[in-house]
C-alpha positions in Angstrom: 91.9 84.9 131.2 92.7 83.5 127.8 90.9 86.3 126.1 92.8 88.8 128.1 96.1 87.3 127.1 95.2 86.9 123.4 92.1 89.1 122.5 92.6 88.5 118.8 92.6 84.7 119.0 89.2 83.4 117.9 89.8 80.1 119.6 89.5 81.7 123.0 86.3 83.5 122.0 84.9 80.3 120.6 85.7 78.3 123.8 84.2 81.0 126.0 81.1 81.2 123.7 80.6 77.4 123.9 80.9 77.5 127.7 78.3 80.3 127.9 76.0 78.4 125.5 76.3 75.3 127.7 75.3 77.4 130.7 72.4 78.8 128.7 73.8 82.3 128.9 72.9 82.9 125.3 73.4 86.7 125.2 76.9 86.3 126.6 77.5 83.5 124.1 76.4 85.7 121.2 78.7 88.5 122.3 81.6 86.0 122.4 80.7 84.6 119.0 80.5 88.2 117.6 84.0 88.9 118.9 85.3 85.6 117.6 83.9 86.2 114.1 85.5 89.7 114.1 88.8 88.1 114.8 88.4 85.3 112.2 85.6 86.1 109.8 86.7 83.3 107.4 86.6 80.6 110.0 83.4 78.6 109.4 83.4 76.8 112.8 82.6 79.8 114.9 79.8 80.9 112.5 78.4 77.4 112.4 78.0 77.1 116.2 76.7 80.7 116.5 74.1 80.3 113.8 72.9 76.8 115.0 72.6 78.2 118.6 70.5 81.0 117.3 68.3 78.6 115.3 68.0 75.6 117.6 68.4 77.1 121.1 66.9 80.5 120.7 64.4 79.6 117.9 65.2 82.9 116.3 64.9 81.8 112.7 65.2 85.3 111.2 68.4 86.0 113.1 69.8 82.5 112.2 69.1 83.2 108.5 71.1 86.4 108.7 73.9 84.6 110.4 74.0 81.8 107.8 73.9 84.5 105.1 76.9 86.3 106.6 78.7 83.0 107.3 78.3 81.7 103.7 79.4 85.0 102.3 82.6 84.8 104.5 83.0 81.0 104.1 81.4 80.1 100.7 83.3 76.7 100.6 81.9 75.5 103.9 79.4 72.8 102.9 78.3 72.3 106.6 77.1 75.9 106.7 75.1 75.5 103.5 73.7 72.2 104.8 72.5 73.7 108.2 71.0 76.7 106.5 69.2 74.4 104.1 67.9 72.3 106.9 66.6 75.4 108.7 64.7 76.4 105.5 63.3 72.9 104.9 62.5 71.8 108.5 61.6 75.0 110.2 60.6 77.5 107.6 58.8 75.0 105.4 60.6 76.3 102.3 61.9 73.2 100.4 62.6 75.1 97.2 64.9 77.6 99.0 66.5 74.6 100.9 67.2 72.9 97.6 69.0 76.0 96.3 71.1 76.0 99.5 71.8 72.2 99.3 73.0 72.7 95.7 75.3 75.5 96.8 76.8 73.2 99.4 77.1 70.4 96.9 78.9 72.7 94.5 81.8 73.4 96.8 85.2 72.1 95.6 85.8 68.4 96.1 88.2 68.9 98.9 85.5 70.8 100.8 82.7 68.3 100.3 80.7 67.2 103.3 79.0 63.7 102.8 76.3 64.4 105.5 75.0 67.2 103.3 73.9 64.6 100.7 72.4 62.3 103.3 70.4 65.2 104.8 69.2 66.3 101.4 68.3 62.8 100.2 66.4 62.1 103.4 64.3 65.2 103.0 63.6 64.5 99.4 62.5 60.9 100.2 60.3 62.1 103.1 58.7 64.6 100.7 57.9 61.7 98.3 60.5 62.8 95.7 62.1 59.4 95.4 63.7 60.1 92.0 65.5 63.2 93.4 66.5 61.4 96.6 68.0 58.6 94.4 69.9 61.2 92.3 71.3 62.9 95.4 72.3 59.6 96.9 74.0 58.6 93.6 76.0 61.8 93.6 77.2 61.0 97.1 78.2 57.6 96.1 80.1 58.9 93.1 81.9 61.5 95.3 82.8 58.7 97.7 84.2 56.6 94.8 86.1 59.5 93.4 87.6 60.2 96.9 88.8 56.6 97.2 90.3 56.7 93.7 91.8 60.1 94.4 93.6 58.9 97.5 96.1 57.2 95.1 96.8 60.5 93.3 99.5 62.9 94.3 98.5 65.5 96.8 96.4 68.3 95.3 95.7 66.5 92.0 92.2 67.4 90.7 91.3 68.7 94.2 88.8 71.2 92.8 87.1 68.8 90.3 83.3 68.4 90.7 81.5 65.1 90.6 
């Protein structure tokens, strides 16, 4: 009913897609996600849920990769999208070099778009792979970003918001 009343409102499509996913109606969910992304291609949340459903629920890694690629093209500042794609590459595809590239892209988003769990996920994978130096570097960058965020909270709104750590 909500979709009938507002067919261009991505939120209705997202809600319907999540309901279909919960009921394990994945084809119906994918159709809703597709309609939602057509309404709001720059909204990272709908892409995130669609791509992770495709990866984790459907185990279709090739399709999930395509979705993450489209998503990060439409939403390049969405660190959670870069993080999830990196985890797919590292954990599922066994491609840590590609995952590192994707983690770096997520880490390079403007400061106001940073996502601390990205650094945690990256550092954990480096540590598990025996790369303790890299794990420490990633953890230190996260700590520096956290410190900068605390210091930045005393600045006027918008000051240095795109500065990198």
